C-alpha positions in Angstrom: -64.1 -40.7 29.6 -65.2 -44.3 29.1 -62.5 -46.8 28.3 -62.5 -48.3 24.8 -63.4 -52.0 25.1 -61.2 -54.3 23.2 -61.5 -57.0 25.9 -63.9 -59.2 23.8 -66.3 -59.2 20.9 -69.6 -59.4 22.9 -69.4 -56.1 24.8 -72.4 -54.7 23.0 -76.1 -55.5 22.7 -76.6 -56.6 19.1 -76.4 -55.4 15.6 -79.3 -52.9 14.8 -80.9 -55.3 12.3 -81.1 -58.0 15.0 -82.6 -55.5 17.5 -85.1 -54.4 14.8 -86.4 -57.9 14.3 -86.8 -58.5 17.9 -88.6 -55.2 18.2 -90.9 -56.0 15.3 -91.8 -59.3 17.1 -93.1 -57.4 20.0 -96.8 -58.1 20.6 -96.7 -61.4 18.7 -97.2 -64.7 20.5 -95.0 -67.7 19.7 -95.1 -71.4 20.7 -92.5 -72.3 23.3 -89.2 -74.1 23.3 -88.2 -73.4 19.7 -91.3 -75.0 18.1 -92.3 -71.8 16.3 -92.1 -70.9 12.6 -89.3 -68.5 13.0 -87.0 -71.1 14.6 -87.8 -73.6 11.9 -87.1 -71.0 9.3 -83.7 -70.2 10.8 -82.8 -74.0 10.9 -83.8 -74.3 7.3 -81.5 -71.4 6.4 -78.7 -73.0 8.2 -79.3 -76.3 6.4 -79.2 -74.4 3.1 -75.9 -72.6 4.0 -74.3 -75.8 5.2 -75.7 -77.9 2.3 -76.9 -80.5 4.7 -80.7 -80.7 4.2 -81.0 -83.5 6.8 -78.9 -81.9 9.5 -80.3 -81.5 13.0 -80.1 -77.8 14.1 -80.6 -76.8 17.7 -80.4 -73.4 19.2 -78.8 -72.8 22.6 -77.9 -69.7 24.5 -74.1 -69.7 25.0 -70.9 -71.5 24.1 -70.2 -73.2 27.3 -73.8 -74.5 27.6 -73.6 -75.7 24.0 -70.2 -77.6 24.5 -71.4 -79.2 27.8 -74.7 -80.3 26.3 -73.3 -81.6 23.0 -70.4 -83.4 24.4 -72.4 -84.9 27.3 -74.9 -86.1 24.7 -72.4 -87.5 22.3 -70.4 -89.6 24.7 -71.0 -92.6 26.9 -70.0 -92.4 30.6 -66.6 -93.9 30.2 -65.6 -91.9 27.0 -63.4 -88.9 27.0 -62.5 -85.8 24.9 -59.1 -85.1 23.2 -58.3 -81.4 22.9 -55.3 -79.0 22.6 -54.0 -77.8 25.9 -55.3 -74.3 25.0 -58.8 -75.5 24.3 -61.7 -73.3 25.6 -63.3 -76.4 27.3 -60.0 -77.0 29.2 -59.0 -73.4 30.0 -62.1 -71.3 30.3 -65.2 -73.4 31.2 -64.7 -74.1 34.8 -64.5 -77.8 34.3 -67.9 -77.9 32.7 -67.1 -81.0 30.6 -65.6 -82.9 33.6 -68.6 -81.8 35.8 -70.8 -83.6 33.2 -68.7 -86.7 33.7 -66.2 -86.7 30.8 -62.5 -86.2 31.2 -60.7 -83.8 28.8 -57.4 -85.3 27.7 -55.0 -82.6 26.5 -52.3 -82.7 23.9 -49.4 -80.4 23.4 -50.3 -77.7 21.0 -48.3 -75.4 18.7 -48.0 -71.7 19.0 -51.1 -71.4 16.8 -53.1 -73.4 19.4 -54.0 -76.2 16.9 -54.5 -79.9 17.3 -52.3 -82.2 15.1 -52.3 -85.9 14.2 -49.1 -86.6 16.2 -50.7 -85.1 19.3 -53.8 -87.1 19.0 -51.8 -90.3 18.4 -49.8 -89.8 21.6 -53.0 -89.5 23.6 -54.5 -92.6 22.0 -51.3 -94.6 22.5 -51.4 -93.8 26.3 -55.1 -94.9 26.7 -55.1 -98.6 25.9 -57.6 -100.5 27.9 -60.6 -100.5 30.2 -58.5 -99.2 33.2 -58.5 -95.8 31.6 -61.1 -93.6 30.0 -61.7 -94.2 26.3 -60.8 -91.3 23.9 -63.9 -90.9 21.6 -64.2 -87.2 20.6 -61.7 -84.7 19.1 -62.5 -81.1 20.1 -61.1 -78.1 18.2 -62.0 -74.5 17.9 -62.4 -72.7 14.6 -61.0 -70.0 14.9 -58.6 -71.3 17.6 -58.1 -69.5 21.0 -55.1 -67.9 19.4 -56.9 -66.4 16.5 -55.6 -68.8 13.9 -57.6 -71.0 11.6 -57.4 -74.6 10.4 -56.9 -74.9 6.7 -58.8 -77.3 4.5 -55.8 -79.6 4.4 -55.4 -79.5 8.2 -59.0 -80.4 8.7 -58.8 -83.2 6.2 -55.9 -84.7 8.1 -57.8 -84.5 11.4 -60.8 -86.1 9.7 -58.6 -88.9 8.5 -57.3 -89.5 12.0 -60.8 -89.4 13.5 -62.1 -91.9 10.9 -59.1 -94.2 11.4 -59.7 -94.5 15.2 -63.6 -94.0 15.4 -63.4 -90.6 17.0 -66.1 -87.9 16.5 -64.8 -84.6 15.3 -66.6 -81.7 17.1 -65.8 -78.1 16.2 -66.4 -75.2 18.6 -67.5 -72.3 16.4 -67.7 -69.5 18.9 -65.8 -67.4 16.4 -66.6 -69.5 13.3 -67.8 -66.4 11.3 -64.4 -64.8 11.6 -62.6 -68.0 10.7 -64.7 -68.4 7.5 -64.4 -64.7 6.7 -60.6 -64.9 6.9 -58.8 -64.8 3.5 -56.5 -67.6 4.6 -59.4 -70.0 5.3 -60.9 -70.8 1.9 -63.5 -72.8 3.8 -67.3 -72.4 3.7 -70.0 -73.6 6.2 -70.6 -76.4 3.8 -67.0 -77.5 4.2 -67.2 -77.3 8.0 -70.4 -79.4 7.9 -68.9 -82.0 5.6 -65.7 -82.5 7.6 -67.2 -82.7 11.2 -69.7 -84.8 13.0 -71.1 -81.7 14.8 -70.3 -78.0 15.2 -71.8 -74.9 16.3 -72.2 -71.4 14.7 -71.5 -68.7 17.3 -73.8 -65.8 17.4 -73.1 -64.3 20.7 -69.7 -63.1 19.5 -70.9 -62.0 16.0 -73.9 -59.7 16.2 -76.6 -61.4 18.3 -77.8 -60.6 21.7 -77.1 -64.3 22.6 -77.3 -67.6 20.9 -75.4 -70.4 19.2 -76.7 -72.8 16.5 -75.6 -76.4 17.0 -75.5 -78.4 13.7 -75.4 -82.2 14.1 -74.5 -83.9 10.8 -73.7 -87.4 12.0 -77.1 -89.3 12.4 -75.6 -91.4 15.3 -75.4 -88.3 17.4 -79.0 -87.1 17.0 -81.0 -89.5 19.2 -83.1 -87.8 21.9 -81.0 -84.6 21.7 -83.8 -82.4 22.7 -84.4 -84.5 25.8 -80.8 -83.9 26.8 -81.1 -80.3 26.2 -84.1 -80.1 28.5 -82.4 -82.1 31.1 -79.4 -79.7 31.1 -81.4 -76.5 31.2 -80.6 -75.7 27.6 -84.1 -75.8 26.0 -85.1 -72.1 26.2 -88.7 -71.6 26.8 -88.6 -68.3 24.7 -86.7 -70.2 22.0 -88.2 -67.9 19.4 -85.8 -65.2 20.5 -83.0 -67.4 19.2 -84.8 -68.3 16.0 -85.7 -64.8 15.0 -82.0 -63.6 15.5 -80.5 -66.3 13.4 -83.0 -65.5 10.7 -81.8 -61.9 10.7 -78.2 -62.8 10.2 -78.5 -65.7 7.7 -81.3 -64.4 5.4 -78.8 -62.3 3.5 -75.4 -63.2 4.8 -75.1 -60.5 7.5 -73.3 -63.1 9.6 -70.4 -63.1 7.3 -70.5 -59.3 6.7 -70.1 -58.7 10.5 -67.3 -61.2 10.7 -65.4 -59.6 7.8 -65.7 -56.2 9.5 -64.2 -57.6 12.8 -61.3 -59.2 10.8 -60.5 -56.0 8.9 -60.2 -54.1 12.1 -57.9 -56.7 13.6 -55.9 -56.6 10.4 -55.5 -52.9 10.6 -54.3 -53.2 14.2 -51.9 -56.0 13.4 -50.4 -54.1 10.4 -49.9 -51.0 12.5 -48.3 -53.0 15.3 -45.8 -54.6 12.9 -45.0 -51.3 11.4 -44.3 -49.9 14.9 -42.0 -52.8 15.6 -44.2 -54.3 18.2 -43.8 -58.1 18.3 -46.8 -60.4 18.1 -47.2 -63.6 20.1 -48.5 -65.2 16.9 -49.7 -63.9 13.6 -53.5 -64.2 13.4 -56.0 -63.8 10.6 -59.1 -63.3 12.5 -60.3 -60.8 15.2 -57.9 -61.6 18.0 -54.5 -59.8 18.2 -51.7 -60.7 20.6 -49.0 -57.9 20.9 -46.2 -58.2 23.5 -45.7 -54.8 25.2 -43.3 -53.4 27.9 -44.8 -53.1 31.4 -44.8 -49.3 31.3 -46.7 -49.4 28.0 -49.1 -51.8 29.5 -50.0 -49.5 32.4 -50.5 -46.6 30.0 -52.8 -48.8 27.8 -54.9 -49.7 30.9 -55.7 -46.1 31.5 -57.5 -45.9 28.1 -58.4 -49.4 27.0 -59.9 -52.6 28.3 -58.1 -55.7 27.2 -56.8 -59.0 28.6 -53.4 -60.0 29.8 -52.7 -63.3 28.0 -51.4 -66.3 30.0 -48.3 -67.0 27.7 -44.5 -66.3 27.7 -43.1 -63.5 25.6 -39.4 -62.6 25.8 -40.0 -58.9 24.7 -42.7 -58.0 27.1 -46.1 -58.8 28.5 -48.4 -60.6 26.0 -51.9 -59.1 25.8 -55.0 -59.8 23.8 -57.0 -57.2 21.9 -60.4 -58.5 20.4 -62.1 -56.5 17.6 -65.7 -56.7 16.5 -68.0 -55.3 13.9 -68.4 -52.2 16.2 -64.7 -51.4 16.4 -63.8 -48.2 14.7 -60.7 -47.1 12.8 -60.4 -44.2 15.3 -60.2 -46.7 18.2 -57.5 -48.7 16.4 -55.5 -45.6 15.6 -55.7 -44.4 19.2 -54.4 -47.7 20.4 -51.5 -47.7 17.9 -50.6 -44.2 18.7 -50.5 -44.9 22.4 -48.4 -48.0 22.0 -46.0 -46.3 19.6 -45.5 -43.4 21.9 -44.6 -45.6 24.8 -42.2 -48.1 23.2 
């Protein structure tokens, strides 16, 4: 019997409607490198959803590629990134940002994995002259690597700090759909666009075969961006495959529908764990759940499920991460809960 995969939210091909539009494009011929009508239509849809008619929209293949290409384009050689110590660019991208020539300056982070003004101030205060790299960009993830979301008030505070010190605010949106679909968010794509200088909309983890849409709202960051995409291998020759997929999920709001489904599965899992008395590393509102389970329970779970041991400390057991998606079923959640409850 195949194991149930709760390791991540990209362990499937794509939503049937996405696969259908790709299939219907079979036999057609498109211009290369995203210069086709479908890609321009997708960009126009995103400009509409973000309420930014003049935004630059670029389509790339994956999150690491998007982060490295964007940050490398936005910063001068001596400039650096500020990020929480839990940030994806620091923990899980094999030094991609540093390999492109920009240091990642980390700050202490809360149990929710968020940046805060005090942490930013500490980094700024310790980088004072030309003998050190110059902090120029604040990187955050929405949702965070701990499944939490920044509220409007929190983003407003970060925006104020960035404006005060001349920092760009860049938002990693690998799971932006789940963040915006969370009841606790109260934010829209238009809000994200108005509060950041650039951000990306993650498709790989929310129904697409692959693909991220980078939205650049600050005109100062747009110059020659396609040149830099090409230089970094990020200008896909079959760019129309990205365009038609993003059309499929933004024409009628499928993007948000899939994110809500993933969040609902995670909420069902979290609720069941709490009722069973299983402690959670942190309370999340998106599609990542972090229970702390005894070692014996962990071994039993590994016989039936795929998941990730999470690098954190938990007094009551081993922290693990479950990730739900639009494909996760109630039966899968109930089986996980039953197995954990029986072994506590």
